[in-house]
C-alpha positions in Angstrom: 4.6 -20.9 -7.8 2.0 -20.7 -5.0 -1.1 -18.7 -5.9 -2.5 -16.6 -3.1 -5.6 -14.5 -2.7 -5.3 -10.9 -4.2 -4.5 -8.1 -1.8 -7.4 -7.1 0.4 -9.4 -4.0 -0.4 -8.2 -2.4 2.8 -4.5 -2.8 1.7 -5.3 -1.8 -1.9 -6.8 1.5 -0.5 -3.8 2.1 1.7 -1.5 1.6 -1.3 -3.6 3.9 -3.4 -3.5 6.6 -0.7 0.3 6.2 -0.4 0.8 6.5 -4.1 -1.4 9.6 -4.2 0.1 11.1 -1.1 0.8 14.4 -2.7 -2.7 14.8 -4.1 -4.6 17.4 -2.1 -7.7 17.2 -4.3 -10.7 17.5 -1.9 -12.8 15.2 -4.1 -10.1 12.4 -4.1 -9.5 12.8 -0.4 -13.2 12.7 0.4 -13.7 9.6 -1.7 -10.7 7.8 -0.1 -12.0 8.7 3.4 -15.5 7.4 2.6 -13.9 4.1 1.4 -11.7 4.0 4.4 -14.8 4.4 6.7 -16.6 1.6 4.8 -13.6 -0.7 5.1 -13.0 0.0 8.8 -9.7 1.8 8.4 -8.9 4.4 11.1 -8.0 8.0 10.4 -4.5 7.2 11.8 -4.1 4.3 9.2 -5.0 6.7 6.4 -2.7 9.4 7.7 0.1 6.8 7.9 -0.6 5.7 4.3 -0.5 9.3 3.1 3.0 9.5 4.7 3.9 6.2 2.9 3.9 4.2 6.0 1.9 1.3 7.5 1.1 0.4 11.0 2.2 -3.2 10.7 5.2 -4.7 9.0 3.2 -6.4 6.1 1.3 -3.3 5.2 4.5 -1.2 5.4 6.3 -3.7 3.1 3.5 -3.6 0.5 3.4 0.2 0.5 7.2 0.4 0.3 7.2 -1.9 -2.8 4.4 0.0 -4.5 6.2 3.3 -4.0 9.5 1.8 -5.2 7.7 0.5 -8.3 6.1 3.9 -8.9 9.5 5.6 -8.6 11.0 3.0 -10.9 13.9 2.8 -8.4 15.5 -0.6 -9.2 17.5 -0.9 -5.9 14.4 -0.1 -3.8 12.3 -2.5 -5.9 14.8 -5.3 -5.3 15.0 -4.7 -1.6 11.3 -4.1 -1.1 10.4 -7.2 -3.2 12.7 -9.4 -1.1 11.2 -8.0 2.1 7.6 -8.5 0.8 8.4 -12.1 -0.2 10.1 -12.8 3.2 6.9 -11.6 4.9 4.8 -14.1 3.0 3.5 -12.2 0.0 3.5 -14.2 -3.3 4.7 -12.7 -6.5 1.3 -12.9 -8.1 -0.1 -10.8 -5.2 2.5 -8.1 -5.9 2.2 -7.9 -9.7 
């Protein structure tokens, strides 16, 4: 199995935002927005992540897989895993 670099901090934040999409806690939102600014994410990218979407196909695939795993939806996990692998992610990046 090929080992690849871990997911970028930008992508990890987008996934965190997607998974916490329902959280309206001002403190959490403020902390995420500060991290987003530091990482160079736009407001639109954060809004997309809150809606469980990504602007590019690789980001969208990673968010979709994370949400499927969180929901423990086996069918979605299977489909999202296949999509992520097809887009060049390695299993060790997705674990």
